[in-house]
C-alpha positions in Angstrom: 79.4 73.4 112.0 79.3 74.0 107.8 81.0 72.2 104.9 80.7 74.1 101.4 82.0 73.1 97.8 83.1 75.8 95.3 83.7 74.2 91.6 86.5 75.1 89.5 85.3 78.5 87.2 87.1 80.8 84.6 87.0 83.8 86.1 88.4 87.5 84.9 88.2 88.6 88.4 91.6 87.4 89.2 93.3 89.3 86.7 91.7 92.5 87.0 89.8 91.9 83.5 92.5 90.3 82.1 92.4 87.2 79.9 89.9 84.2 81.9 91.8 82.7 84.4 90.6 78.8 85.6 90.1 79.3 89.3 90.7 75.5 91.0 87.8 74.1 93.1 87.9 74.4 96.3 86.2 73.0 100.2 85.5 74.8 103.0 84.4 73.2 106.3 83.8 75.1 109.8 82.0 74.6 113.3 81.4 76.7 116.5 80.5 76.3 119.9 78.5 78.7 121.8 77.5 79.1 125.4 74.3 80.7 126.4 74.6 84.3 125.9 71.9 84.7 128.0 74.4 84.9 131.2 76.8 87.4 132.8 80.1 85.4 130.7 79.8 83.9 127.2 81.4 83.1 124.6 81.9 80.9 121.4 84.7 79.2 119.3 84.9 78.8 116.0 87.3 77.8 113.1 87.2 76.4 109.6 89.5 74.8 107.2 89.1 75.4 103.5 91.6 74.1 100.6 91.8 73.0 97.0 92.6 69.6 95.3 96.6 69.3 95.6 96.8 71.2 98.9 97.9 74.8 95.9 95.1 76.9 98.3 94.6 76.7 101.7 93.2 78.3 104.4 92.1 77.9 108.3 91.3 80.6 110.4 90.5 79.8 114.3 88.9 82.5 116.9 86.8 82.9 120.0 85.1 85.9 121.8 84.6 86.4 125.9 81.3 88.4 126.4 81.0 90.1 129.4 77.6 91.5 130.9 77.6 92.8 134.0 74.1 94.5 133.4 71.6 93.7 131.1 72.2 97.5 129.2 76.2 97.0 128.6 78.3 94.2 127.0 82.0 94.3 126.8 83.1 91.2 123.3 87.0 90.7 122.9 87.3 88.3 119.9 90.9 87.8 119.1 91.5 85.5 116.2 94.4 84.4 114.2 93.9 83.1 110.0 96.2 82.0 107.7 96.3 81.5 104.1 98.4 80.6 101.3 97.6 81.4 97.6 99.5 79.6 94.5 98.5 82.4 92.2 98.0 85.9 93.8 97.7 89.0 91.2 100.4 91.3 91.6 100.2 93.9 88.5 99.0 94.0 84.9 102.6 95.1 81.9 101.7 97.1 79.3 105.0 95.6 77.1 104.8 97.8 74.1 103.3 100.7 74.9 99.7 100.3 73.2 97.3 100.7 76.5 96.3 97.1 76.6 98.3 94.4 78.7 100.1 91.7 77.5 101.1 90.3 80.7 99.7 89.1 84.2 102.2 88.8 86.7 101.1 86.0 89.4 103.0 85.0 92.6 102.5 82.8 95.7 101.5 84.2 98.5 101.4 83.2 102.1 100.1 85.5 105.1 99.5 85.0 108.6 97.0 87.9 110.2 95.9 87.8 113.9 93.3 90.4 114.6 91.6 91.3 117.7 87.7 93.0 117.7 86.2 94.8 120.6 82.7 95.7 120.6 81.0 97.3 123.4 77.1 97.8 123.6 
């Protein structure tokens, strides 16, 4: 189980080297539950959630693993997961409007993503 808090900070990474942008503070909370990995069948279940004040940025993840160990020298693990993120200020591009090789506009948009992932591990 974990809890963390990042405070608001000015950052030029979000504008890809442009002017400073205020990144809002956000809080993260996560939890994992594990079984005994010495057993022939084991696994874990985990989830986390993060967000900023006002709900502008929101993220959550849930996943689990099932590991099969028929003999001590071999293990097969399958790890599916689902990730949801909403970012109110995702960088899209920088524009040089007047042709002087200096970026004049820094374009951002709202991005919402939903990703299903699956990992397979053999050792």
